[in-house]
N, C-alpha and C positions, 0 to 999 in steps of 0.2 A: 442268695445271700452267702457275704462273705462272715463268718464266725467273729470277726473283730465287730463289724457293723451290728450283727444283732445281738452282744453282749452290749453296746454302747444303749441301745435303744433298749433293752431288758431293763438294763441297771437304770436309765434316765426314769423311765415309767415307774420301777419300783421305788423308787427314794420318793414319790410322791405319792404313796399308798400306805396309809394309816389301817395296818390289821393286827390289832394286838393280841394276840393268841399267846398263852402261856411258855408253847413250846418253842415257840420262834425264838432265835437266836439263842436257845438252850443247848449246853454243852456236855451235859452227863447224859452219858449212854444208855442209864436206864432208864430215864423219864422220854428220852427220844423214843428209844425202844418200845415203851407204854402207849405212846401218843400215835406212833405208826400202826401197831397190832391194833389199836382202838380203832381207827381211823380207819382201817381196811372194811368196806361196805357199812359205812357208817358215817353219816354227813358229821359236818363240824360241831354246829348247832346242836346238835342229839348227843355228839360224843364227849363234848367239854365237861360236864357235869360229871360225867362218868370217869375222865381222866382225873379230874380233881379228887373224887371219890375213893378211887382207886390208889392215887400217892398218898393219902391221908391214910388210908389202912392198910396200904402196903409200901412204906418209905423207900424201901432199899430190898436188894435183892434177896438177902438174906430173910427178911422177915415174910416175903415171898414165898420163900422157899420153905420156910417151916409152917406155912398155913397148911391147912387140910384143904382137900379140892373141894370138898363144901363151901368152907369158907370163899372161897376164890368166885367159886359159880354163886352164892348171893351175893357178892359185891357186883358182879357183871349181870347181875340177873335183870334183864328187861332189853337188853342191848341187842339178844342174838347172837347167832353164829358162836354157839359156844364153844367149838372147838379151839377159838383165839383164845378162849380163859385156860382151856387145859393146856393148849402149847405153851404158853408162858408160864403156867406152872410147873410145867415138865422142864422146859428150859433154865427158870429159876434153878431148882434142883439139880441139874448138867452144870450152869455155871457155879455153883456151890461146892458141888460135891466134887466134879474133875478139874474146875479150873481157881478151885481156892477163893471161890467169891469176885475174881478180876474177870470184867466183860470185855469179851474177845475185842482186839482192836483192828483187826486184817478182814477184808470184804470174805477173803475166802473162809474164814474162819466165825465170819457175824452169819454167815448166808449156812450155817449148819444149826442154827437151833431152829429148834421145831416151831414150824409155821411164820418161819422168815423168808420170805421169797427174794428173788432180785431186787426189786424196788425197794423194800423195807430193808436190804442190807446195804443198797446204794446209799439209801438218804439216812442212816444212821453211820456209815461208814464217812458220809461227807459231812453232816452238821456235828457230829461228834468228835471226830478225828482229822478232819478236811481234806482227805483223800480224794481223787480227781474222780469219782464215780459219778456219772451221771445218771438222775431218777427218773424213770419211766412209770407212771402213773396214770390214771385216767386223762387229768389235762393235761398233762405232756402229751400223751396221743394224738388229744385232739388239737392243740397248739401245731405240733408238729406237721401232722397229715392235713391242716388244712393250708396253712403257709407256704408248703412246697407240694400240695395235691398228691398225697399218697395215697395210690387206689387202690395197692392192696390190703386186704383183709387182715384187718388189726386182731381178730381173734385166732387166726394163725401164726404160726412160727416164722413163717417167712415175713409176714407184715409187721410185726414185731420186730424183726431184726431188722428191717429197714428204718423203719422211726429210731430203733437204737442206733443203728449208725450214723444217722445224722445227728441226734443230739449230742452222741460222743464226741461229733466233731465242732460242735458248736459250745461245748460246755467252758466254760472260765475257769481253766485248771489253778488259777492261782486264787479265784476266790469260788472254789463248786458248790461250797455251802450257800453263800447268797445267791449265785446262777438257780440252783435247783429250788430254792425258796420261792425266789422271783418268778420262774417259769410257773410253778405249780399254781402262784398265785394270781397271775396271769390269767390262767386258765380259769382259775374261780371265780373271777369277777369280770373279766372280758372276754376272753374267749368261750362265752356260756354255750351249753348243749344246743338249746333250742332258739334262743334269740341271742346271739352273740353281739356285742355293742360295738359292730366295725367303726361307726363313726367315731369311736374312743381307742381304737385301734393304732399304736404306733409301728405297728407294721404292716398298715393297710396299702400302702406305696410297694409295699414287697411280695402281699399274701397273693399268691396266684389263685387261689380259691375264691376271695372277695374281688378280684379283679377280672371274673369269670361269672363273679355272681353262682358260685356251686358251693359256696362255703355249709350249706344244709346237707349237704351231701357227705361230708366229711364227718368223724372216722368211717372208713367203710368196713360193715359187718355185713356177715351174711345173714341170713334169717335164721333167727332162731329156731333150734326144734321145740315143738308143743310142749307147755307143762305136765308134768304128769299128776294125774289127779288122786287122792288118797281120799280114805273116808273112815272118821274113827267117831264111836258112841263112848262117849265118857261117862262112868258110872259115879254119883257122888252118892256114898256109903256111910252112913252115920249110924253110929251105935251109941245112943246118951248123949255124952258130952265129949264123944270120941269120933273120929274120922279116919277112911283107910285110903293110905297114899300108897302107890306105886315109886319106887324108885327104879329109873330109869338105869338100865347098867350094858345093855344092846348096843351095838356099834349100828347106830340110825339115829334119828332126830330126837332131839330131847335127852341125848345122853347125858348121864350122871346128874340129872333133874330130877322131881319130883312131878309128878301127874296123877291124877286121878287114875283109879282103875279103867280099863278101857279093852274095846276090842275093835277091830279092823275089818272093814268090810269090803266087798270086790266093786261097789258102787251104792248110788246114795238110793235105790229100790234098794229098803231094807225093811223085812219083817222079823218081828220078834220068833226065834224056833222053837218048834216044839217041845224041844228037851231044856230049853231053858237057858240062862246066860249061868257060865262058869265064872266065880272070882273067888280068888283063896280058897278054893278046896269045896265050895257053897253053890249051889245051884239056887237062881231066881228065877222062879216064874213070872210070867207075863203082870199078873194082878198085885205081883211084890214091888214092881217096876213103872214110875212116873215118868213119861217122858216129858221134859220140859221143854217149852214153846224158845228158849234162848239158841239163838246160832251163831256159829263164827268161823271163820276162816281164817289161815294163816300161809301167807305167800312167802315162799322160801326162793332159792336161786333157781329150781329146777324140779319144784312142784308147789301143787295149792292143796293144802288141806283143809280139808271139810271137817268142822265139827258139831258134834250133837251131843244132846247133856240128858241125863237121867237122872231121878234121884231114887234113892232106896233107904229105908229107915228100917234099923233091924233094934232089937234089944236084948242083950246078954248072951252075945256071940261072938264077943272080941277074939277070944283064944282060936276057937274055931276057925274064924277067917283069917288067921296068920298065916303066910305063906312067906317064901324066900324072897318075894320083890316088895313084899305088901308089908307096910308099918303102920301100926295104931298110935295116931298122935292127937293129944287135946287138941279142940277147937280154938282154945287160945293161943296156940303156939304157932299158929299157921306163919308167920311173920316170920320164923325162923329158919323157913322151907326157901330154896331156889326154885320159882317154878319157870316154865314158859311164860313168855309177855301175856299170850293170849289166857292162859288160864289164872295168872294174878289179877287180871282186866274182870276175868268172869265173878272172882272172889269178891272185888270192888263191886261189881254193879248188882250183886247178889247177897247182901250181906245177910239178908233173913234166914239164906237158907244154911247158914254158917252159925248159927248163935244154937245154943242147947239150950232147948224148952222142955 
C-alpha cells in the first residue's frame, strides 16, 4: 500500500473518532513525558487518574526535581513498575541541574533521559516538537504486522526493525503528531489484540492478514520463557501502637518502597526453622508467630511472587528490634508510606490487624 493512501485512510478514520484524553493534542513536553511514562505497561483507564494526580502534585519539572524520592513513590503508589517513577525523578533533576530546566527538544537528547526508550522519545519529539519521528508501541506493532503480514518475531531486534522501517515510510512527515496519535488510537480501538473489529477497518481491502484470515496470528512472538516463582513470608510485627516496616533499598523488586519484614524461601514447602526467625536482631520462635490464612500473589513481567503473612505481637522491644532497614512507625501513620500494591490491599482487607488494642 502506498504511504499516501495509508495516510488518507487513517486520517479519514481518525476524524470520526472521539477519544477525549487529557494528553491528546498536548504540546507541553513535560506533560507528554509524564503521560508516556505512566502509560508504559499501564492501561489508559488505570493510568488516567495517576496522570491527573501526578501533575497536580508535581505541576512542572522544577517541583518534581525538588521532591524527595519518597514523595514521588507515594504519588505513584499502586501503579507498579516503580522504576518508572524513580527514572522520572532522576531525569527531572537532570533537566533542572544540567539543562537549566529546559526540556530537550531533539530526539537524540530526549532519548538520553532515564527510562525513555525509542517509543517514548519519538512520541515526545513528534507531539511536543512536530519532529518526523514515527512511534512504535504495541498498538502500532499489531497494526503494521497485520496489514503487511510481518512474520518476523517482534520481540527480536530484526522484527522490530522491519516494522520500524515500514512505519517510517508510512509516516505523514507534514503532520507526524496527528499520524502517530491516529495509528495508536486505531490499534487501541479497532485492531484489537484478541478480537479485531475487521468489519470496521478502513484497511480491510488492503490488509493481507485479513484477506487470508490470519489476523490472529499477528504480531508473531516466540513463546515466552516460563515465569520465575518466588516465595515470601511477611511478618506483621506490632509493639503496642507501633508497627515495624522494612525500607527496601536493594536493587530488586519493591526498591524504594516499604514492606513488612520478610524472608524469602526456596519454594512453597516451608517449615518454621528450629533456630527461629531473625528480624531486626531478634529471634522469634514458632510459638511467638501466628500464620495468617491470608495469602496473595503478585504477577510481574518475569516473576510470580507468592506471598504468605504471619503476625507477631511484642511488648516493649522497639529499640532492640530497630535495624538498618527497619523503621518503627505509629499504626496511625501508615498512609504516609508508599507500599507495594499487594501490601496496601492487605492493610485495607485486614484493618483490625493494624489497630492498637
